[in-house]
ZAPA-534438 format. One record per residue (C-alpha): residue number from 1; x, y, z. Coordinates in steps of 0.1 Angstrom, whole numbers, plus 5000, padded with zeros to 4 digits. Layout:
BEGIN
<zagu=NUM, c1=X, c2=Y, c3=Z>
...
// end
This chain:
BEGIN
<zagu=1, c1=6826, c2=8184, c3=5942>
<zagu=2, c1=6833, c2=8185, c3=5978>
<zagu=3, c1=6825, c2=8184, c3=6012>
<zagu=4, c1=6839, c2=8216, c3=6035>
<zagu=5, c1=6834, c2=8228, c3=6067>
<zagu=6, c1=6834, c2=8269, c3=6069>
<zagu=7, c1=6862, c2=8279, c3=6098>
<zagu=8, c1=6858, c2=8320, c3=6097>
<zagu=9, c1=6848, c2=8348, c3=6073>
<zagu=10, c1=6875, c2=8369, c3=6063>
<zagu=11, c1=6879, c2=8410, c3=6052>
<zagu=12, c1=6856, c2=8412, c3=6022>
<zagu=13, c1=6832, c2=8387, c3=6034>
<zagu=14, c1=6842, c2=8356, c3=6019>
<zagu=15, c1=6841, c2=8322, c3=6038>
<zagu=16, c1=6871, c2=8303, c3=6044>
<zagu=17, c1=6878, c2=8263, c3=6043>
<zagu=18, c1=6909, c2=8242, c3=6040>
<zagu=19, c1=6906, c2=8214, c3=6013>
<zagu=20, c1=6919, c2=8179, c3=6019>
<zagu=21, c1=6953, c2=8189, c3=6010>
<zagu=22, c1=6956, c2=8213, c3=6031>
<zagu=23, c1=6946, c2=8240, c3=6005>
<zagu=24, c1=6925, c2=8273, c3=6012>
<zagu=25, c1=6896, c2=8276, c3=5995>
<zagu=26, c1=6874, c2=8304, c3=5996>
<zagu=27, c1=6835, c2=8308, c3=5994>
<zagu=28, c1=6812, c2=8334, c3=5989>
<zagu=29, c1=6773, c2=8331, c3=6008>
<zagu=30, c1=6787, c2=8309, c3=6039>
<zagu=31, c1=6788, c2=8311, c3=6076>
<zagu=32, c1=6813, c2=8304, c3=6103>
<zagu=33, c1=6806, c2=8267, c3=6116>
<zagu=34, c1=6781, c2=8255, c3=6084>
<zagu=35, c1=6791, c2=8225, c3=6066>
<zagu=36, c1=6785, c2=8231, c3=6024>
<zagu=37, c1=6791, c2=8212, c3=5992>
<zagu=38, c1=6809, c2=8230, c3=5967>
<zagu=39, c1=6828, c2=8229, c3=5932>
<zagu=40, c1=6860, c2=8246, c3=5930>
<zagu=41, c1=6865, c2=8262, c3=5903>
<zagu=42, c1=6896, c2=8277, c3=5903>
<zagu=43, c1=6930, c2=8271, c3=5920>
<zagu=44, c1=6952, c2=8300, c3=5926>
<zagu=45, c1=6989, c2=8299, c3=5937>
<zagu=46, c1=6979, c2=8302, c3=5972>
<zagu=47, c1=6944, c2=8295, c3=5973>
<zagu=48, c1=6915, c2=8283, c3=5955>
<zagu=49, c1=6881, c2=8298, c3=5947>
<zagu=50, c1=6850, c2=8279, c3=5952>
<zagu=51, c1=6813, c2=8273, c3=5941>
<zagu=52, c1=6783, c2=8270, c3=5967>
<zagu=53, c1=6766, c2=8244, c3=5960>
<zagu=54, c1=6746, c2=8230, c3=5992>
<zagu=55, c1=6746, c2=8243, c3=6026>
<zagu=56, c1=6744, c2=8206, c3=6039>
<zagu=57, c1=6743, c2=8219, c3=6078>
<zagu=58, c1=6732, c2=8251, c3=6083>
<zagu=59, c1=6744, c2=8281, c3=6113>
<zagu=60, c1=6717, c2=8288, c3=6135>
<zagu=61, c1=6725, c2=8329, c3=6123>
<zagu=62, c1=6715, c2=8317, c3=6089>
<zagu=63, c1=6687, c2=8341, c3=6074>
<zagu=64, c1=6669, c2=8341, c3=6040>
<zagu=65, c1=6680, c2=8377, c3=6029>
<zagu=66, c1=6653, c2=8401, c3=6027>
<zagu=67, c1=6661, c2=8420, c3=5992>
<zagu=68, c1=6649, c2=8405, c3=5962>
<zagu=69, c1=6680, c2=8415, c3=5947>
<zagu=70, c1=6708, c2=8402, c3=5972>
<zagu=71, c1=6714, c2=8366, c3=5944>
<zagu=72, c1=6722, c2=8394, c3=5917>
<zagu=73, c1=6735, c2=8425, c3=5934>
<zagu=74, c1=6763, c2=8418, c3=5952>
<zagu=75, c1=6765, c2=8446, c3=5977>
<zagu=76, c1=6749, c2=8434, c3=6009>
<zagu=77, c1=6775, c2=8398, c3=6010>
<zagu=78, c1=6761, c2=8399, c3=6044>
<zagu=79, c1=6722, c2=8400, c3=6043>
<zagu=80, c1=6718, c2=8361, c3=6054>
<zagu=81, c1=6734, c2=8362, c3=6085>
<zagu=82, c1=6713, c2=8376, c3=6115>
<zagu=83, c1=6728, c2=8411, c3=6128>
<zagu=84, c1=6744, c2=8397, c3=6160>
<zagu=85, c1=6762, c2=8375, c3=6137>
<zagu=86, c1=6772, c2=8401, c3=6112>
<zagu=87, c1=6788, c2=8423, c3=6140>
<zagu=88, c1=6809, c2=8394, c3=6151>
<zagu=89, c1=6823, c2=8390, c3=6119>
<zagu=90, c1=6833, c2=8424, c3=6117>
<zagu=91, c1=6849, c2=8424, c3=6149>
<zagu=92, c1=6867, c2=8392, c3=6144>
<zagu=93, c1=6878, c2=8404, c3=6109>
<zagu=94, c1=6894, c2=8433, c3=6129>
<zagu=95, c1=6910, c2=8415, c3=6150>
<zagu=96, c1=6928, c2=8391, c3=6128>
<zagu=97, c1=6941, c2=8415, c3=6103>
<zagu=98, c1=6957, c2=8436, c3=6133>
<zagu=99, c1=6972, c2=8400, c3=6145>
<zagu=100, c1=6983, c2=8393, c3=6112>
<zagu=101, c1=6998, c2=8426, c3=6100>
<zagu=102, c1=7007, c2=8445, c3=6129>
<zagu=103, c1=7043, c2=8444, c3=6147>
<zagu=104, c1=7045, c2=8435, c3=6183>
<zagu=105, c1=7003, c2=8431, c3=6184>
<zagu=106, c1=7005, c2=8409, c3=6210>
<zagu=107, c1=7025, c2=8436, c3=6230>
<zagu=108, c1=6995, c2=8457, c3=6231>
<zagu=109, c1=6967, c2=8432, c3=6245>
<zagu=110, c1=6945, c2=8454, c3=6236>
<zagu=111, c1=6901, c2=8447, c3=6235>
<zagu=112, c1=6889, c2=8454, c3=6198>
<zagu=113, c1=6855, c2=8473, c3=6208>
<zagu=114, c1=6827, c2=8472, c3=6186>
<zagu=115, c1=6798, c2=8497, c3=6182>
<zagu=116, c1=6769, c2=8478, c3=6162>
<zagu=117, c1=6745, c2=8501, c3=6140>
<zagu=118, c1=6707, c2=8512, c3=6156>
<zagu=119, c1=6694, c2=8507, c3=6121>
<zagu=120, c1=6707, c2=8478, c3=6103>
<zagu=121, c1=6686, c2=8489, c3=6075>
<zagu=122, c1=6670, c2=8519, c3=6057>
<zagu=123, c1=6706, c2=8537, c3=6070>
<zagu=124, c1=6719, c2=8553, c3=6041>
<zagu=125, c1=6712, c2=8587, c3=6030>
<zagu=126, c1=6729, c2=8584, c3=6003>
<zagu=127, c1=6733, c2=8564, c3=5972>
<zagu=128, c1=6746, c2=8559, c3=5936>
<zagu=129, c1=6727, c2=8540, c3=5909>
<zagu=130, c1=6740, c2=8532, c3=5876>
<zagu=131, c1=6718, c2=8541, c3=5844>
<zagu=132, c1=6715, c2=8518, c3=5812>
<zagu=133, c1=6707, c2=8526, c3=5777>
<zagu=134, c1=6671, c2=8528, c3=5786>
<zagu=135, c1=6670, c2=8548, c3=5816>
<zagu=136, c1=6667, c2=8521, c3=5838>
<zagu=137, c1=6685, c2=8522, c3=5871>
<zagu=138, c1=6706, c2=8498, c3=5894>
<zagu=139, c1=6734, c2=8487, c3=5912>
<zagu=140, c1=6766, c2=8470, c3=5895>
<zagu=141, c1=6768, c2=8435, c3=5902>
<zagu=142, c1=6799, c2=8424, c3=5922>
<zagu=143, c1=6832, c2=8424, c3=5900>
<zagu=144, c1=6816, c2=8434, c3=5872>
<zagu=145, c1=6801, c2=8464, c3=5849>
<zagu=146, c1=6767, c2=8445, c3=5843>
<zagu=147, c1=6736, c2=8463, c3=5859>
<zagu=148, c1=6714, c2=8448, c3=5880>
<zagu=149, c1=6682, c2=8471, c3=5877>
<zagu=150, c1=6663, c2=8477, c3=5908>
<zagu=151, c1=6628, c2=8491, c3=5921>
<zagu=152, c1=6641, c2=8499, c3=5956>
<zagu=153, c1=6667, c2=8496, c3=5982>
<zagu=154, c1=6665, c2=8481, c3=6014>
<zagu=155, c1=6699, c2=8501, c3=6030>
<zagu=156, c1=6683, c2=8535, c3=6017>
<zagu=157, c1=6662, c2=8556, c3=6038>
<zagu=158, c1=6624, c2=8553, c3=6029>
<zagu=159, c1=6622, c2=8587, c3=6012>
<zagu=160, c1=6651, c2=8579, c3=5986>
<zagu=161, c1=6632, c2=8548, c3=5975>
<zagu=162, c1=6601, c2=8571, c3=5969>
<zagu=163, c1=6620, c2=8592, c3=5946>
<zagu=164, c1=6636, c2=8562, c3=5932>
<zagu=165, c1=6596, c2=8551, c3=5918>
<zagu=166, c1=6594, c2=8582, c3=5907>
<zagu=167, c1=6624, c2=8585, c3=5886>
<zagu=168, c1=6614, c2=8552, c3=5871>
<zagu=169, c1=6584, c2=8565, c3=5858>
<zagu=170, c1=6597, c2=8598, c3=5844>
<zagu=171, c1=6597, c2=8599, c3=5803>
<zagu=172, c1=6625, c2=8618, c3=5803>
<zagu=173, c1=6648, c2=8591, c3=5820>
<zagu=174, c1=6641, c2=8573, c3=5787>
<zagu=175, c1=6651, c2=8603, c3=5764>
<zagu=176, c1=6682, c2=8604, c3=5783>
<zagu=177, c1=6691, c2=8571, c3=5775>
<zagu=178, c1=6729, c2=8563, c3=5768>
<zagu=179, c1=6736, c2=8601, c3=5776>
<zagu=180, c1=6731, c2=8594, c3=5815>
<zagu=181, c1=6761, c2=8573, c3=5833>
<zagu=182, c1=6745, c2=8572, c3=5870>
<zagu=183, c1=6721, c2=8594, c3=5894>
<zagu=184, c1=6732, c2=8607, c3=5933>
<zagu=185, c1=6701, c2=8604, c3=5954>
<zagu=186, c1=6710, c2=8623, c3=5986>
<zagu=187, c1=6687, c2=8625, c3=6013>
<zagu=188, c1=6685, c2=8662, c3=6035>
<zagu=189, c1=6675, c2=8652, c3=6068>
<zagu=190, c1=6666, c2=8682, c3=6079>
<zagu=191, c1=6640, c2=8691, c3=6051>
<zagu=192, c1=6635, c2=8657, c3=6045>
<zagu=193, c1=6635, c2=8663, c3=6006>
<zagu=194, c1=6663, c2=8648, c3=5982>
<zagu=195, c1=6686, c2=8665, c3=5961>
<zagu=196, c1=6696, c2=8647, c3=5928>
<zagu=197, c1=6730, c2=8649, c3=5906>
<zagu=198, c1=6725, c2=8634, c3=5873>
<zagu=199, c1=6764, c2=8624, c3=5855>
<zagu=200, c1=6761, c2=8629, c3=5819>
<zagu=201, c1=6784, c2=8612, c3=5793>
<zagu=202, c1=6785, c2=8647, c3=5778>
<zagu=203, c1=6782, c2=8680, c3=5782>
<zagu=204, c1=6748, c2=8696, c3=5794>
<zagu=205, c1=6722, c2=8706, c3=5769>
<zagu=206, c1=6689, c2=8731, c3=5771>
<zagu=207, c1=6669, c2=8699, c3=5768>
<zagu=208, c1=6686, c2=8683, c3=5799>
<zagu=209, c1=6674, c2=8718, c3=5819>
<zagu=210, c1=6644, c2=8712, c3=5808>
<zagu=211, c1=6642, c2=8679, c3=5816>
<zagu=212, c1=6658, c2=8686, c3=5850>
<zagu=213, c1=6629, c2=8715, c3=5857>
<zagu=214, c1=6605, c2=8690, c3=5847>
<zagu=215, c1=6612, c2=8664, c3=5870>
<zagu=216, c1=6618, c2=8682, c3=5900>
<zagu=217, c1=6584, c2=8695, c3=5894>
<zagu=218, c1=6565, c2=8666, c3=5895>
<zagu=219, c1=6582, c2=8651, c3=5925>
<zagu=220, c1=6572, c2=8666, c3=5959>
<zagu=221, c1=6599, c2=8652, c3=5977>
<zagu=222, c1=6627, c2=8660, c3=5954>
<zagu=223, c1=6642, c2=8696, c3=5966>
<zagu=224, c1=6663, c2=8704, c3=5938>
<zagu=225, c1=6685, c2=8688, c3=5911>
<zagu=226, c1=6719, c2=8689, c3=5894>
<zagu=227, c1=6729, c2=8682, c3=5857>
<zagu=228, c1=6770, c2=8670, c3=5863>
<zagu=229, c1=6796, c2=8666, c3=5828>
<zagu=230, c1=6831, c2=8652, c3=5830>
<zagu=231, c1=6853, c2=8683, c3=5832>
<zagu=232, c1=6826, c2=8707, c3=5842>
<zagu=233, c1=6810, c2=8723, c3=5870>
<zagu=234, c1=6779, c2=8710, c3=5882>
<zagu=235, c1=6750, c2=8730, c3=5864>
<zagu=236, c1=6719, c2=8738, c3=5889>
<zagu=237, c1=6700, c2=8741, c3=5908>
<zagu=238, c1=6670, c2=8727, c3=5891>
<zagu=239, c1=6637, c2=8727, c3=5913>
<zagu=240, c1=6601, c2=8732, c3=5909>
<zagu=241, c1=6589, c2=8743, c3=5937>
<zagu=242, c1=6603, c2=8780, c3=5945>
<zagu=243, c1=6633, c2=8799, c3=5940>
<zagu=244, c1=6657, c2=8780, c3=5951>
<zagu=245, c1=6689, c2=8803, c3=5935>
<zagu=246, c1=6714, c2=8805, c3=5955>
<zagu=247, c1=6708, c2=8775, c3=5981>
<zagu=248, c1=6745, c2=8758, c3=5972>
<zagu=249, c1=6742, c2=8736, c3=6005>
<zagu=250, c1=6718, c2=8715, c3=5995>
<zagu=251, c1=6720, c2=8686, c3=6021>
<zagu=252, c1=6714, c2=8699, c3=6056>
<zagu=253, c1=6714, c2=8678, c3=6086>
<zagu=254, c1=6723, c2=8680, c3=6127>
<zagu=255, c1=6757, c2=8669, c3=6143>
<zagu=256, c1=6760, c2=8659, c3=6177>
<zagu=257, c1=6786, c2=8681, c3=6197>
<zagu=258, c1=6811, c2=8672, c3=6226>
<zagu=259, c1=6790, c2=8696, c3=6247>
<zagu=260, c1=6760, c2=8678, c3=6246>
<zagu=261, c1=6744, c2=8706, c3=6222>
<zagu=262, c1=6738, c2=8702, c3=6187>
<zagu=263, c1=6757, c2=8718, c3=6153>
<zagu=264, c1=6736, c2=8725, c3=6124>
<zagu=265, c1=6757, c2=8710, c3=6090>
<zagu=266, c1=6751, c2=8720, c3=6052>
<zagu=267, c1=6765, c2=8706, c3=6022>
<zagu=268, c1=6770, c2=8711, c3=5988>
<zagu=269, c1=6760, c2=8690, c3=5966>
<zagu=270, c1=6792, c2=8669, c3=5951>
<zagu=271, c1=6806, c2=8670, c3=5983>
<zagu=272, c1=6809, c2=8645, c3=6007>
<zagu=273, c1=6796, c2=8630, c3=6040>
<zagu=274, c1=6794, c2=8597, c3=6058>
<zagu=275, c1=6765, c2=8574, c3=6044>
<zagu=276, c1=6752, c2=8566, c3=6078>
<zagu=277, c1=6743, c2=8597, c3=6102>
<zagu=278, c1=6730, c2=8581, c3=6130>
<zagu=279, c1=6767, c2=8561, c3=6135>
<zagu=280, c1=6786, c2=8593, c3=6128>
<zagu=281, c1=6770, c2=8609, c3=6158>
<zagu=282, c1=6787, c2=8581, c3=6173>
<zagu=283, c1=6819, c2=8580, c3=6158>
<zagu=284, c1=6823, c2=8619, c3=6167>
<zagu=285, c1=6813, c2=8606, c3=6206>
<zagu=286, c1=6839, c2=8582, c3=6207>
<zagu=287, c1=6863, c2=8607, c3=6192>
<zagu=288, c1=6857, c2=8632, c3=6216>
<zagu=289, c1=6860, c2=8610, c3=6245>
<zagu=290, c1=6899, c2=8597, c3=6234>
<zagu=291, c1=6907, c2=8629, c3=6227>
<zagu=292, c1=6906, c2=8647, c3=6260>
<zagu=293, c1=6912, c2=8678, c3=6244>
<zagu=294, c1=6920, c2=8711, c3=6267>
<zagu=295, c1=6908, c2=8745, c3=6260>
<zagu=296, c1=6940, c2=8754, c3=6253>
<zagu=297, c1=6953, c2=8730, c3=6227>
<zagu=298, c1=6956, c2=8727, c3=6191>
<zagu=299, c1=6942, c2=8700, c3=6166>
<zagu=300, c1=6951, c2=8692, c3=6136>
<zagu=301, c1=6922, c2=8672, c3=6116>
<zagu=302, c1=6935, c2=8661, c3=6080>
<zagu=303, c1=6911, c2=8650, c3=6049>
<zagu=304, c1=6886, c2=8674, c3=6072>
<zagu=305, c1=6854, c2=8677, c3=6042>
<zagu=306, c1=6830, c2=8695, c3=6056>
<zagu=307, c1=6841, c2=8697, c3=6094>
<zagu=308, c1=6821, c2=8671, c3=6106>
<zagu=309, c1=6849, c2=8658, c3=6128>
<zagu=310, c1=6869, c2=8693, c3=6132>
<zagu=311, c1=6836, c2=8713, c3=6144>
<zagu=312, c1=6827, c2=8690, c3=6175>
<zagu=313, c1=6863, c2=8693, c3=6184>
<zagu=314, c1=6865, c2=8730, c3=6181>
<zagu=315, c1=6837, c2=8731, c3=6210>
<zagu=316, c1=6867, c2=8719, c3=6229>
<zagu=317, c1=6903, c2=8732, c3=6222>
<zagu=318, c1=6921, c2=8761, c3=6219>
<zagu=319, c1=6924, c2=8762, c3=6180>
<zagu=320, c1=6916, c2=8735, c3=6151>
<zagu=321, c1=6932, c2=8737, c3=6113>
<zagu=322, c1=6910, c2=8715, c3=6089>
<zagu=323, c1=6925, c2=8707, c3=6054>
<zagu=324, c1=6911, c2=8691, c3=6022>
<zagu=325, c1=6921, c2=8694, c3=5988>
<zagu=326, c1=6881, c2=8694, c3=5974>
<zagu=327, c1=6869, c2=8728, c3=5965>
<zagu=328, c1=6833, c2=8720, c3=5979>
<zagu=329, c1=6839, c2=8706, c3=6012>
<zagu=330, c1=6860, c2=8736, c3=6024>
<zagu=331, c1=6835, c2=8754, c3=6015>
<zagu=332, c1=6808, c2=8741, c3=6032>
<zagu=333, c1=6833, c2=8735, c3=6062>
<zagu=334, c1=6840, c2=8775, c3=6060>
<zagu=335, c1=6801, c2=8780, c3=6059>
<zagu=336, c1=6794, c2=8756, c3=6089>
<zagu=337, c1=6818, c2=8771, c3=6108>
<zagu=338, c1=6804, c2=8809, c3=6112>
<zagu=339, c1=6765, c2=8791, c3=6108>
<zagu=340, c1=6775, c2=8777, c3=6142>
<zagu=341, c1=6794, c2=8807, c3=6156>
<zagu=342, c1=6828, c2=8786, c3=6158>
<zagu=343, c1=6854, c2=8811, c3=6156>
<zagu=344, c1=6884, c2=8790, c3=6165>
<zagu=345, c1=6884, c2=8767, c3=6134>
<zagu=346, c1=6905, c2=8775, c3=6102>
<zagu=347, c1=6903, c2=8753, c3=6071>
<zagu=348, c1=6928, c2=8754, c3=6041>
<zagu=349, c1=6916, c2=8739, c3=6009>
<zagu=350, c1=6951, c2=8723, c3=5995>
<zagu=351, c1=6967, c2=8689, c3=5988>
<zagu=352, c1=6972, c2=8676, c3=6024>
<zagu=353, c1=7010, c2=8668, c3=6018>
<zagu=354, c1=7018, c2=8702, c3=6007>
<zagu=355, c1=6999, c2=8717, c3=6032>
<zagu=356, c1=7019, c2=8700, c3=6061>
<zagu=357, c1=7051, c2=8709, c3=6047>
<zagu=358, c1=7042, c2=8743, c3=6044>
<zagu=359, c1=7028, c2=8740, c3=6083>
<zagu=360, c1=7065, c2=8725, c3=6094>
<zagu=361, c1=7084, c2=8752, c3=6071>
<zagu=362, c1=7061, c2=8777, c3=6098>
<zagu=363, c1=7073, c2=8753, c3=6129>
<zagu=364, c1=7035, c2=8749, c3=6138>
<zagu=365, c1=7026, c2=8725, c3=6163>
<zagu=366, c1=6996, c2=8703, c3=6176>
<zagu=367, c1=6986, c2=8689, c3=6205>
<zagu=368, c1=6960, c2=8660, c3=6185>
<zagu=369, c1=6964, c2=8651, c3=6151>
<zagu=370, c1=6931, c2=8634, c3=6134>
<zagu=371, c1=6934, c2=8618, c3=6105>
<zagu=372, c1=6901, c2=8605, c3=6085>
<zagu=373, c1=6918, c2=8595, c3=6047>
<zagu=374, c1=6908, c2=8580, c3=6017>
<zagu=375, c1=6910, c2=8543, c3=6014>
<zagu=376, c1=6945, c2=8541, c3=6002>
<zagu=377, c1=6950, c2=8553, c3=6036>
<zagu=378, c1=6982, c2=8581, c3=6051>
<zagu=379, c1=7012, c2=8564, c3=6041>
<zagu=380, c1=7023, c2=8593, c3=6019>
<zagu=381, c1=7020, c2=8618, c3=6045>
<zagu=382, c1=7033, c2=8597, c3=6075>
<zagu=383, c1=7069, c2=8604, c3=6077>
<zagu=384, c1=7057, c2=8640, c3=6081>
<zagu=385, c1=7035, c2=8633, c3=6113>
<zagu=386, c1=7061, c2=8632, c3=6138>
<zagu=387, c1=7077, c2=8661, c3=6132>
<zagu=388, c1=7044, c2=8682, c3=6144>
<zagu=389, c1=7053, c2=8668, c3=6183>
<zagu=390, c1=7015, c2=8663, c3=6186>
<zagu=391, c1=7010, c2=8641, c3=6221>
<zagu=392, c1=6981, c2=8619, c3=6202>
<zagu=393, c1=6969, c2=8606, c3=6170>
<zagu=394, c1=6935, c2=8596, c3=6160>
<zagu=395, c1=6932, c2=8576, c3=6128>
<zagu=396, c1=6900, c2=8569, c3=6114>
<zagu=397, c1=6902, c2=8548, c3=6083>
<zagu=398, c1=6873, c2=8528, c3=6060>
<zagu=399, c1=6901, c2=8497, c3=6055>
<zagu=400, c1=6915, c2=8475, c3=6085>
<zagu=401, c1=6941, c2=8465, c3=6058>
<zagu=402, c1=6952, c2=8500, c3=6053>
<zagu=403, c1=6951, c2=8508, c3=6086>
<zagu=404, c1=6973, c2=8481, c3=6102>
<zagu=405, c1=7002, c2=8487, c3=6075>
<zagu=406, c1=6999, c2=8530, c3=6088>
<zagu=407, c1=6997, c2=8518, c3=6119>
<zagu=408, c1=7032, c2=8500, c3=6118>
<zagu=409, c1=7041, c2=8532, c3=6098>
<zagu=410, c1=7035, c2=8554, c3=6125>
<zagu=411, c1=7047, c2=8532, c3=6151>
<zagu=412, c1=7083, c2=8539, c3=6138>
<zagu=413, c1=7078, c2=8576, c3=6140>
<zagu=414, c1=7073, c2=8571, c3=6177>
<zagu=415, c1=7033, c2=8562, c3=6178>
<zagu=416, c1=7017, c2=8536, c3=6203>
<zagu=417, c1=6986, c2=8520, c3=6196>
<zagu=418, c1=6965, c2=8528, c3=6227>
<zagu=419, c1=6928, c2=8519, c3=6218>
<zagu=420, c1=6911, c2=8507, c3=6187>
<zagu=421, c1=6874, c2=8503, c3=6181>
<zagu=422, c1=6854, c2=8487, c3=6148>
<zagu=423, c1=6821, c2=8502, c3=6138>
<zagu=424, c1=6797, c2=8496, c3=6118>
<zagu=425, c1=6792, c2=8523, c3=6092>
<zagu=426, c1=6776, c2=8499, c3=6067>
<zagu=427, c1=6757, c2=8467, c3=6085>
<zagu=428, c1=6748, c2=8444, c3=6061>
<zagu=429, c1=6778, c2=8445, c3=6039>
<zagu=430, c1=6813, c2=8436, c3=6041>
<zagu=431, c1=6827, c2=8471, c3=6049>
<zagu=432, c1=6841, c2=8482, c3=6084>
<zagu=433, c1=6852, c2=8518, c3=6099>
<zagu=434, c1=6876, c2=8517, c3=6125>
<zagu=435, c1=6888, c2=8542, c3=6151>
<zagu=436, c1=6922, c2=8539, c3=6166>
<zagu=437, c1=6940, c2=8564, c3=6195>
<zagu=438, c1=6974, c2=8563, c3=6192>
<zagu=439, c1=7002, c2=8579, c3=6220>
<zagu=440, c1=7037, c2=8594, c3=6213>
<zagu=441, c1=7062, c2=8570, c3=6231>
<zagu=442, c1=7086, c2=8594, c3=6254>
<zagu=443, c1=7121, c2=8578, c3=6259>
<zagu=444, c1=7111, c2=8564, c3=6292>
<zagu=445, c1=7086, c2=8538, c3=6265>
<zagu=446, c1=7055, c2=8559, c3=6284>
<zagu=447, c1=7028, c2=8580, c3=6267>
// end
């Protein structure tokens, strides 16, 4: 047992302190400046793990977590801090990752801007819950596969919690038992209803379809239910309220575009969109402000999804090409372009690396490249990007560590970091979204 002073919170939400011998120790559920009493549970080569026993001198920013599942769930790692401190912690983490990883970071002398969320709670428009052998729903405990059963999630849109309560009381959930692996709850804002995707561990049976119809018929907020089994196309939609056959674009919402208007967007069940739609609007606003794209300029949007970034950009640009490998999101992107009468946006369904090689063969050039890759980043395609001659890159990342790594790679290819901004897409958690603007360096060193 030892007393420690918490120096800072690092990426991932752990508090960092030093033992008397200088070794770093990491402790959960602490805040900067706090004096705590802890047990050292395990020593590794370069650091130790500590277990919090008591907060001796708490921070003025410490709160009692409002979620009854906080101690067990492990998702909302920062809920014990007031929201202003949460934002400061995330901005500091971004600065530290850049300073530690980014080569020549000190030369940039860039301020790290940060955009807080308007809604620190009830912001998620989609959640995934695990199911146990009794059909009960919950989240996995942090770094385990032990399920924590819950009745409501304070991060979810309230209507998702309404539907969760309906599922908890549904006898069909018990009948599925161990056959049900997980449930996705997706809020469709324009309908104010919920789409459910039930993930089965086996092939879909007739009894499953009847059960889905029964649940939809009793739940007034459920728009459609889909059944998903590994290795098979999704089965559905099932709905107890009217004929929804052919309504594949189950999730419907609005996006702000650069000209002050809105875009009506649709997404197939099973496709990807951001979980926090109000912060997604802020992301698009920042992207358009930085892009300063001209009416005759061409834009390449990589990992474009349903056109979340492509279509607002197309309102300003001469032409936009979006590329993504997922069939469902590309179908949705093409539909969204037609629905909004956007004719200067072309979507390609392909592996991004393969598509880039084909574009280079055709000697296609772009003025701006937008990157919104998965968590692993864009290391595998970074060598292709300078060959398109784009003067600017906008990189959107959900992992500051892979972002910093990729910025080093892009710097070697002739791109300089010009602006960077953190954005709190996931309040109460340790996750952080970042948007970065890069410019092509000329022979004189200017961008």
